[in-house]
C-alpha positions as CSV (number, residue, x, y, z in Angstrom):
1,M,-40.8,-192.3,-6.5
2,R,-37.4,-192.4,-8.7
3,W,-38.4,-190.6,-11.7
4,L,-39.4,-187.2,-8.4
5,A,-36.1,-187.5,-7.2
6,S,-34.5,-187.8,-10.5
7,R,-37.0,-184.6,-11.4
8,F,-36.6,-182.9,-8.2
9,V,-32.3,-183.1,-9.3
10,F,-32.7,-181.4,-12.6
11,L,-34.5,-178.4,-11.8
12,A,-32.1,-178.0,-8.3
13,L,-29.4,-178.0,-10.9
14,G,-31.0,-175.4,-13.2
15,V,-32.0,-173.1,-10.6
16,F,-27.6,-173.4,-10.0
17,L,-26.9,-173.2,-14.0
18,F,-29.5,-169.5,-13.9
19,A,-28.1,-168.1,-10.7
20,A,-24.2,-168.8,-12.0
21,C,-25.4,-167.2,-15.5
22,A,-26.4,-164.3,-13.8
23,Q,-23.9,-163.8,-11.4
24,T,-21.3,-163.6,-14.1
25,S,-23.6,-161.8,-17.4
26,K,-22.8,-158.3,-15.9
27,R,-21.2,-156.0,-18.5
28,V,-20.1,-153.1,-17.5
29,V,-18.8,-149.9,-19.5
30,L,-16.3,-148.2,-17.3
31,A,-14.6,-144.6,-18.5
32,V,-12.0,-143.5,-16.4
33,D,-9.0,-141.4,-16.8
34,G,-9.3,-141.1,-20.7
35,T,-10.0,-144.9,-20.9
36,Q,-13.0,-147.1,-21.8
37,R,-13.3,-150.8,-21.0
38,V,-15.2,-152.6,-21.2
39,V,-15.7,-155.9,-18.1
40,D,-17.6,-158.2,-17.0
41,T,-18.5,-158.8,-13.2
42,Q,-20.2,-160.3,-10.6
43,A,-19.8,-157.2,-8.2
44,V,-23.4,-156.8,-6.2
45,T,-22.8,-152.0,-6.4
46,V,-20.9,-149.5,-7.9
47,Q,-18.4,-149.6,-5.0
48,D,-17.6,-153.2,-4.9
49,F,-17.0,-152.9,-8.6
50,L,-14.5,-150.3,-8.0
51,R,-12.9,-151.8,-5.5
52,E,-12.3,-155.0,-7.5
53,Q,-10.8,-152.6,-10.3
54,S,-8.9,-151.3,-8.3
55,V,-10.0,-148.2,-9.0
56,A,-8.6,-145.1,-6.3
57,L,-11.0,-142.1,-6.0
58,G,-10.1,-138.9,-5.2
59,D,-12.1,-136.8,-2.5
60,N,-13.7,-135.0,-5.0
61,D,-14.5,-137.3,-7.9
62,R,-17.2,-137.4,-8.9
63,V,-18.7,-140.6,-10.2
64,D,-22.2,-142.1,-12.3
65,P,-23.9,-144.0,-11.3
66,P,-22.7,-143.2,-7.3
67,V,-20.8,-145.6,-5.6
68,Y,-24.1,-147.0,-3.3
69,A,-26.1,-147.8,-6.8
70,E,-26.5,-151.2,-7.8
71,I,-25.5,-152.9,-10.9
72,G,-28.0,-154.3,-13.1
73,R,-26.8,-156.9,-15.9
74,S,-25.6,-154.4,-18.2
75,A,-24.2,-151.0,-16.8
76,A,-22.0,-147.9,-18.1
77,I,-19.8,-146.2,-14.9
78,T,-18.0,-142.7,-15.2
79,I,-15.8,-141.5,-12.7
80,T,-14.9,-137.9,-13.9
81,R,-11.6,-137.3,-11.9
82,V,-12.4,-133.5,-9.9
83,E,-9.4,-132.0,-9.0
84,I,-9.1,-128.2,-6.6
85,K,-6.3,-126.5,-6.5
86,T,-5.1,-123.2,-5.0
87,E,-3.2,-120.5,-7.6
88,T,-2.3,-117.1,-7.1
89,E,-1.7,-114.8,-10.2
90,R,0.1,-111.4,-9.1
91,L,-1.4,-108.0,-11.3
92,P,0.2,-104.9,-11.4
93,L,-2.3,-101.8,-9.7
94,P,-2.2,-98.8,-12.0
95,F,-1.2,-95.6,-10.4
96,T,-3.1,-92.9,-11.5
97,R,-2.1,-89.0,-12.2
98,K,-2.9,-86.8,-10.4
99,L,-3.7,-82.7,-10.9
100,I,-3.1,-80.3,-8.4
101,K,-2.9,-76.4,-8.5
102,D,-0.1,-75.1,-6.6
103,E,1.1,-71.1,-5.7
104,A,4.7,-72.6,-5.1
105,Y,5.1,-72.2,-9.2
106,P,4.7,-69.6,-11.7
107,E,0.9,-69.2,-13.3
108,N,0.6,-71.9,-16.1
109,Q,3.7,-73.8,-15.1
110,M,3.6,-77.7,-15.1
111,R,5.5,-79.3,-12.9
112,V,5.7,-83.1,-11.9
113,I,6.1,-83.3,-8.1
114,Q,6.0,-87.0,-8.0
115,L,6.6,-89.7,-10.5
116,G,4.1,-92.6,-10.9
117,T,4.7,-96.8,-9.9
118,N,2.5,-98.9,-10.0
119,G,1.3,-100.8,-6.8
120,A,1.3,-105.1,-6.9
121,L,-1.9,-107.1,-5.7
122,E,-2.0,-111.0,-5.7
123,I,-5.6,-112.7,-6.1
124,T,-5.9,-116.5,-5.1
125,Y,-7.9,-118.4,-6.3
126,A,-9.5,-121.8,-6.5
127,I,-9.3,-123.3,-9.3
128,T,-11.9,-126.8,-10.8
129,R,-10.5,-129.0,-13.4
130,E,-12.9,-131.7,-14.3
131,D,-10.7,-134.6,-16.3
132,G,-8.1,-132.0,-16.6
133,V,-10.3,-129.7,-18.2
134,E,-10.5,-125.9,-15.9
135,T,-14.5,-126.1,-15.7
136,A,-15.0,-123.3,-12.8
137,R,-12.5,-120.8,-10.9
138,R,-13.4,-118.8,-8.0
139,E,-11.4,-116.3,-6.2
140,T,-11.0,-116.4,-2.7
141,A,-8.7,-114.0,-1.2
142,R,-7.2,-110.0,-2.2
143,K,-4.0,-109.1,-1.2
144,T,-2.7,-105.6,-1.9
145,L,1.3,-106.0,-1.6
146,S,2.4,-102.6,-2.7
147,P,0.1,-99.4,-3.2
148,P,0.4,-97.9,-5.9
149,K,2.6,-94.6,-6.3
150,D,-0.1,-91.5,-7.4
151,E,2.0,-89.1,-10.4
152,I,1.4,-85.8,-8.9
153,L,1.0,-82.8,-11.9
154,A,1.2,-79.5,-10.0
155,L,-0.2,-76.4,-11.9
156,G,1.3,-72.8,-11.2
157,T,-1.2,-70.7,-9.7
158,Q,1.3,-68.7,-8.5
159,G,-0.1,-64.0,-9.1
160,S,-3.3,-65.4,-10.6
161,L,-5.4,-63.6,-8.2
162,P,-5.4,-59.7,-7.2
163,T,-3.6,-58.7,-4.4
164,V,-5.5,-59.1,-0.9
165,S,-4.2,-57.2,2.3
166,L,-4.6,-58.9,5.5
167,A,-5.8,-56.1,8.8
168,S,-2.6,-57.5,10.8
169,G,-0.6,-60.6,11.6
170,A,-0.3,-63.7,9.8
171,V,-1.9,-66.9,8.6
172,I,-1.6,-70.3,8.5
173,Y,-3.6,-72.9,6.9
174,L,-3.1,-76.5,5.3
175,A,-2.8,-76.8,1.5
176,N,-2.8,-80.6,-0.5
177,G,-0.7,-82.0,2.6
178,N,1.4,-79.1,3.6
179,A,1.6,-76.3,6.0
180,W,1.6,-72.9,4.2
181,V,2.4,-68.9,6.1
182,M,0.5,-66.0,4.4
183,R,1.9,-62.3,6.1
184,H,0.7,-59.3,4.3
185,S,-1.5,-59.9,1.6
186,N,-2.3,-63.0,-0.5
187,Q,1.4,-63.2,-3.1
188,D,3.0,-63.2,0.5
189,K,2.5,-66.3,0.5
190,R,5.3,-69.8,1.5
191,P,5.4,-73.5,2.0
192,L,6.4,-74.5,5.5
193,T,6.6,-77.8,4.4
194,I,7.1,-80.1,0.7
195,T,6.2,-83.6,2.2
196,G,3.1,-83.8,1.3
197,D,2.3,-85.8,4.6
198,L,0.5,-83.6,6.8
199,D,-2.7,-85.6,8.4
200,G,-4.0,-82.6,10.0
201,R,-5.0,-83.9,12.7
202,V,-2.9,-81.9,14.9
203,F,-2.2,-78.4,13.8
204,S,-1.8,-75.7,16.4
205,I,-0.3,-72.4,16.4
206,S,1.2,-69.8,18.7
207,A,-1.2,-67.0,19.4
208,D,1.7,-64.9,17.6
209,A,2.0,-67.2,14.9
210,R,5.5,-68.0,15.2
211,V,4.9,-72.1,16.1
212,L,2.6,-74.6,14.3
213,L,2.9,-77.2,16.0
214,F,1.8,-80.7,13.4
215,T,1.5,-84.0,13.1
216,R,2.8,-86.1,9.8
217,A,0.7,-89.5,9.1
218,A,2.9,-92.9,9.5
219,E,3.8,-95.0,6.8
220,E,1.3,-97.7,6.2
221,E,3.3,-100.5,7.6
222,S,4.4,-98.4,10.7
223,S,3.0,-99.4,13.8
224,A,2.9,-95.7,15.2
225,L,-0.3,-94.1,14.4
226,N,1.5,-90.6,13.3
227,S,4.5,-88.4,14.4
228,L,4.6,-84.9,16.3
229,W,6.7,-82.0,14.3
230,V,7.4,-78.2,14.9
231,V,8.5,-75.7,12.7
232,D,8.9,-72.1,13.3
233,T,7.4,-69.7,10.9
234,L,9.1,-66.5,10.9
235,V,12.5,-68.2,9.8
236,L,13.0,-68.2,5.4
237,G,13.9,-71.7,4.9
238,E,13.3,-73.4,8.2
239,T,13.4,-76.8,8.3
240,A,10.5,-78.9,10.3
241,R,12.0,-80.3,13.6
242,A,10.4,-84.3,15.1
243,L,10.0,-84.4,18.5
244,P,10.1,-87.7,20.1
245,I,6.1,-88.2,20.2
246,K,3.8,-90.4,18.3
247,D,0.5,-92.0,18.2
248,V,-1.1,-88.8,18.8
249,I,-4.5,-88.4,19.4
250,A,-4.9,-84.6,19.7
251,A,-2.2,-82.2,20.7
252,Q,-2.5,-78.0,20.8
253,L,0.5,-75.8,21.8
254,A,-0.3,-72.9,24.2
255,P,-0.8,-69.5,23.5
256,D,2.7,-68.7,24.6
257,A,4.6,-71.5,23.2
258,R,6.2,-73.0,26.2
259,T,4.1,-75.6,26.5
260,L,2.3,-78.0,25.5
261,A,-0.7,-80.7,25.8
262,Y,-1.4,-84.3,24.3
263,S,-3.7,-87.1,24.0
264,T,-2.7,-90.5,22.9
265,G,-3.6,-93.8,21.4
266,V,-2.9,-97.4,19.8
267,K,-3.1,-98.4,16.5
268,V,-6.0,-101.0,16.0
269,A,-6.4,-103.3,13.2
270,G,-9.8,-102.6,11.3
271,A,-11.9,-98.6,11.3
272,P,-11.1,-96.4,12.6
273,G,-7.7,-97.6,13.4
274,W,-6.8,-96.4,16.4
275,K,-8.0,-96.6,20.3
276,A,-7.2,-93.9,22.0
277,N,-5.7,-93.8,25.7
278,N,-7.5,-90.3,26.8
279,D,-4.6,-89.5,28.9
280,L,-3.2,-86.1,29.3
281,I,0.3,-85.2,29.1
282,V,1.9,-81.8,29.0
283,V,5.8,-81.2,28.7
284,G,7.3,-77.7,27.9
285,V,9.4,-76.5,25.3
286,D,11.7,-74.2,24.9
287,A,13.3,-71.2,22.9
288,N,14.3,-72.9,20.5
289,L,11.3,-75.5,20.6
290,N,13.4,-78.5,22.4
291,L,11.2,-80.3,24.7
292,V,12.2,-79.9,28.2
293,A,11.5,-82.5,30.7
294,P,9.1,-83.3,33.4
295,R,6.3,-84.7,31.2
296,Q,3.7,-84.3,33.4
297,V,1.1,-86.6,33.5
298,I,-2.3,-84.7,34.3
299,W,-5.2,-87.3,33.4
300,K,-4.2,-91.7,33.2
301,A,-5.7,-93.7,30.7
302,S,-9.4,-93.7,30.5
303,I,-12.5,-93.9,28.8
304,P,-14.7,-91.8,29.1
305,G,-18.3,-91.9,28.9
306,A,-20.2,-93.6,25.4
307,L,-17.8,-93.6,22.6
308,G,-15.1,-92.4,24.4
309,W,-12.6,-94.7,22.3
310,W,-12.7,-92.3,20.1
311,G,-10.4,-89.6,21.7
312,G,-11.4,-86.4,22.2
313,N,-10.3,-82.4,21.5
314,L,-8.5,-79.9,23.4
315,A,-8.1,-76.2,23.5
316,W,-6.2,-73.9,25.6
317,S,-7.5,-71.2,28.0
318,P,-5.5,-68.1,26.3
319,D,-3.7,-67.6,29.7
320,G,-2.8,-70.9,29.2
321,R,-3.8,-71.8,33.0
322,A,-6.1,-74.4,32.1
323,L,-7.6,-77.1,28.8
324,A,-10.5,-77.2,27.4
325,Y,-11.6,-80.9,26.9
326,A,-14.3,-82.5,24.5
327,F,-15.5,-86.0,24.1
328,P,-18.8,-87.5,22.2
329,S,-21.1,-86.8,25.2
330,E,-18.6,-84.6,27.7
331,I,-17.9,-81.3,27.2
332,G,-15.7,-79.3,30.3
333,Y,-12.7,-77.8,31.5
334,T,-9.1,-79.0,33.7
335,D,-7.1,-76.4,35.7
336,V,-3.3,-77.2,34.2
337,P,-1.3,-77.5,37.5
338,A,2.5,-75.3,38.2
339,R,5.3,-76.9,36.1
340,A,7.1,-78.9,38.0
341,A,11.1,-77.7,38.2
342,N,14.4,-80.3,39.2
343,A,12.2,-83.1,38.6
344,K,14.9,-86.8,39.0
345,T,12.8,-88.6,36.3
346,E,11.3,-88.1,33.0
347,T,7.8,-88.7,33.8
348,I,5.8,-87.8,36.6
349,E,2.4,-87.6,38.1
350,T,0.4,-84.3,38.7
351,L,-2.9,-85.1,38.4
352,A,-6.1,-82.7,38.2
353,P,-9.8,-84.0,37.8
354,R,-11.5,-83.6,34.3
355,K,-14.6,-80.7,35.6
356,P,-17.5,-81.2,33.4
357,L,-19.2,-78.6,32.2
358,K,-22.4,-80.5,30.3
359,R,-22.8,-84.5,29.2
360,F,-24.9,-84.7,26.9
361,A,-26.3,-87.8,24.3
362,P,-23.5,-88.7,21.8
363,F,-24.8,-89.0,18.3
364,A,-25.2,-92.1,16.4
365,T,-23.8,-92.3,13.1
366,H,-24.1,-95.6,12.8
367,A,-20.6,-95.8,10.6
368,D,-17.1,-96.1,11.5
369,W,-16.3,-92.2,13.2
370,V,-17.7,-90.7,16.2
371,W,-19.2,-87.0,16.0
372,L,-17.1,-85.0,18.7
373,P,-17.1,-80.9,19.4
374,S,-15.5,-78.7,18.7
375,L,-13.8,-75.7,21.2
376,A,-13.6,-72.3,21.5
377,W,-12.6,-69.8,24.6
378,S,-13.7,-66.2,24.9
379,P,-11.1,-63.4,24.9
380,D,-11.3,-63.1,29.3
381,N,-10.5,-66.4,29.7
382,R,-14.0,-66.8,30.9
383,F,-16.4,-69.1,28.6
384,I,-15.8,-71.6,26.6
385,V,-18.4,-72.2,23.4
386,S,-19.2,-75.5,22.2
387,V,-21.5,-77.7,20.2
388,V,-24.1,-79.3,21.9
389,H,-26.3,-82.7,20.7
390,A,-29.5,-83.1,21.9
391,P,-28.8,-82.2,25.2
392,L,-32.3,-83.4,26.5
393,E,-31.8,-86.3,26.0
394,N,-30.3,-89.3,28.3
395,P,-26.2,-88.2,28.1
396,N,-25.4,-92.1,28.6
397,V,-27.2,-93.2,25.3
398,A,-26.6,-92.6,21.5
399,S,-29.2,-90.3,19.3
400,E,-29.7,-89.8,16.6
401,N,-31.8,-86.9,17.4
402,S,-30.8,-83.6,15.0
403,A,-30.8,-81.1,17.2
404,F,-27.0,-79.0,18.1
405,E,-27.4,-76.0,19.8
406,A,-24.3,-73.4,20.1
407,W,-23.8,-73.2,23.9
408,A,-21.9,-71.3,26.6
409,F,-20.7,-72.2,29.4
410,S,-18.2,-70.6,31.9
411,R,-15.7,-71.9,34.3
412,D,-16.9,-70.8,37.7
413,G,-20.1,-72.6,36.1
414,A,-22.4,-70.0,37.0
415,V,-23.7,-69.7,33.1
416,S,-24.6,-73.1,30.7
417,A,-27.0,-71.5,28.3
418,P,-27.7,-72.2,24.6
419,L,-27.1,-69.5,22.4
420,A,-28.6,-70.6,19.3
421,K,-30.0,-73.8,17.9
422,Q,-30.7,-75.8,15.2
423,I,-27.6,-75.0,13.7
424,G,-26.2,-78.1,12.9
425,M,-23.2,-80.7,13.7
426,W,-20.6,-78.8,11.6
427,A,-21.2,-75.1,13.2
428,F,-17.1,-74.6,14.3
429,P,-18.7,-71.4,16.9
430,Q,-15.3,-69.0,17.3
431,W,-14.6,-66.5,19.8
432,S,-13.3,-63.5,17.8
433,P,-10.9,-61.3,19.8
434,P,-12.1,-57.9,21.3
435,D,-12.8,-54.5,18.7
436,E,-12.2,-51.1,20.2
437,K,-15.4,-51.0,19.3
438,R,-17.0,-53.6,21.1
439,D,-17.0,-56.8,22.9
440,S,-16.1,-60.1,21.4
441,R,-19.0,-61.5,18.9
442,I,-19.2,-65.4,17.4
443,A,-18.8,-66.7,14.0
444,F,-20.8,-69.9,13.1
445,G,-22.0,-71.8,10.8
446,I,-25.8,-73.1,10.2
447,A,-26.9,-75.7,8.7
448,L,-29.1,-75.1,5.1
449,S,-30.4,-78.1,5.9
450,P,-30.8,-78.4,10.0
451,S,-32.5,-82.1,10.0
452,D,-29.8,-83.8,7.6
453,S,-26.4,-81.2,9.4
454,E,-23.7,-84.2,8.3
455,R,-24.1,-83.4,4.8
456,S,-25.8,-80.1,4.6
457,R,-23.9,-77.0,3.7
458,Y,-23.4,-74.0,5.8
459,A,-24.2,-70.8,5.6
460,L,-22.3,-68.3,8.0
461,A,-23.7,-65.5,11.0
462,V,-22.3,-63.9,14.1
463,M,-23.6,-62.8,17.2
464,D,-22.7,-61.3,20.2
465,R,-21.4,-63.0,23.0
466,D,-24.8,-63.6,24.6
467,G,-27.0,-65.1,21.5
468,G,-28.1,-61.7,20.6
469,N,-27.9,-59.7,17.4
470,K,-27.4,-62.9,15.1
471,K,-26.7,-61.7,11.5
472,Q,-26.2,-64.2,8.6
473,F,-23.1,-62.8,6.4
474,F,-23.1,-65.8,4.4
475,P,-24.6,-66.9,1.8
476,T,-26.5,-63.8,0.5
477,G,-27.0,-63.9,-3.2
478,A,-28.7,-66.7,-5.0
479,N,-25.4,-68.2,-6.8
480,E,-23.4,-68.5,-3.2
481,S,-24.3,-71.6,-2.3
482,G,-22.7,-72.2,1.2
483,L,-19.5,-73.3,2.5
484,L,-18.9,-77.3,3.0
485,V,-17.7,-76.9,6.4
486,P,-17.7,-73.4,8.8
487,H,-13.8,-73.7,9.8
488,V,-12.9,-69.9,10.2
489,A,-10.0,-67.7,11.3
490,W,-11.1,-64.0,12.9
491,S,-8.2,-61.6,12.2
492,P,-6.4,-60.2,15.6
493,N,-8.3,-56.8,15.3
494,A,-11.6,-58.8,14.2
495,K,-12.0,-56.8,11.4
496,Q,-11.8,-59.4,9.1
497,L,-12.4,-63.5,8.5
498,I,-11.3,-65.6,7.1
499,A,-13.7,-69.3,5.8
500,V,-12.6,-71.5,3.3
501,R,-15.1,-72.2,0.4
502,D,-15.0,-74.4,-2.0
503,G,-11.3,-75.8,-1.5
504,D,-10.2,-72.0,-1.1
505,L,-9.1,-69.7,1.3
506,W,-11.9,-66.6,1.6
507,L,-10.9,-63.0,3.1
508,Y,-14.4,-61.6,4.4
509,D,-14.0,-57.6,5.4
510,F,-16.6,-56.0,7.9
511,A,-16.7,-53.0,6.9
512,S,-17.1,-53.7,3.2
513,N,-19.2,-57.0,3.4
514,K,-17.2,-57.9,0.7
515,W,-15.1,-61.0,-0.3
516,A,-11.6,-61.9,-1.4
517,Q,-10.3,-65.2,-2.5
518,L,-6.7,-65.0,-1.0
519,T,-5.5,-68.8,-2.3
520,A,-5.8,-70.8,-6.0
521,N,-5.0,-74.3,-5.0
522,G,-8.4,-75.8,-4.2
523,A,-7.0,-77.5,-1.5
524,S,-6.6,-75.2,1.4
525,S,-8.2,-75.6,4.4
526,L,-7.0,-75.3,8.3
527,P,-6.8,-71.5,8.3
528,R,-5.5,-70.1,11.6
529,W,-5.1,-66.1,12.0
530,G,-2.4,-65.2,14.6
531,R,-0.7,-61.9,16.0
């Protein structure tokens, strides 16, 4: 028995010594912070070992094997220090060189209109470094600190075209961001502005072409959308004058230039950059083109119909007593109250209702723009001609229907009828003045691809006021490809018509059935022809 007890004690002591030996026999090779050392340890897991060795881990550090792994009799533990930092880099945004054609300078003469300057771009990166060595660089943000300013060179084209006489009146148009006036012939033209910042949103003339109302784009950092300006086109060297009106969505000068009507909006982030108020305000204008108080609020702010946040179009009747309006799903008019006199405040309310003539389905563009109908009054103030989209569909639901039709509406509501079908969204029908031989006619565009009228080129045609006697007069040959946008302007005697063909104004003479080029700048648009 004594022998058995002694043997038991010996065995227990052996087990104890073996366990102790096992605990002290772990050998770890630790690689961290650019050093490598051998450590004997009794730690069970990698995390225990690192705690024992007072090795701190950063949030992004990588441990191999992972911290929860058990340590065997021998092990190699590698710690990779991972650092993620944000860095910014500023780079130049190079300017581009633009060459424009300018009829203000003699043919082939080159001028520097604007010196170019580089902009600045700031790029933010998330940079990953492992043990001090960059292993990844990821762009996280990009910000334009200042936009580049293009260098603009002008190539003179003055005198490059043969002389073409205008039947009567004066033509005012937009070219390279400036307003121009042309009288008597295409050789008698001059710029009305030289700033190059007209945005084309408002471009309205008086019936006698003496006064031009227009908008200038605001600076990018400005809180305003734009500003409203006016210029006398008759006075040589006259400087355009700013009116105390900003954030204009639509504005029109009355035919007699004694009143202007406008609607406002607010600048917002994201496309399209504004939200329309859909208000309507009229204000008087004196002989010196100054505003005459009070401003009369005709409509209060509202969002009419589907997509009404985009805003609308306005058009004065020839007698200046009514304003036609067009929204994405509605065409109508409103009677303008008589001007208030002796008002004690700068702004008063003389509210008048909208009188809808036609409601229709708005066009679903699936983009950040909205289609709006154009507006044109008949010379006798009785009718409005416009383009209607999908007239038989629900006016409260946007539709992809490709049907666009020219319709005529009478102010008394007795007439509401289509004049031409499948003409496309950019048909822009325009009523002519009457001449001594016939009643007024309507010029309009016809999409060459009606099912895709947004991108289609357009033919030009005329028709009688009831839609009869339709006749296409452009294109007539295989070498003519149609118009990008059929913006037209009738001469005061209705014998000639101006259209924009590939960036230039061309004049069509109905007596000779011939075209003649009026401008040579490649950037003309929005022709207006006054008495």
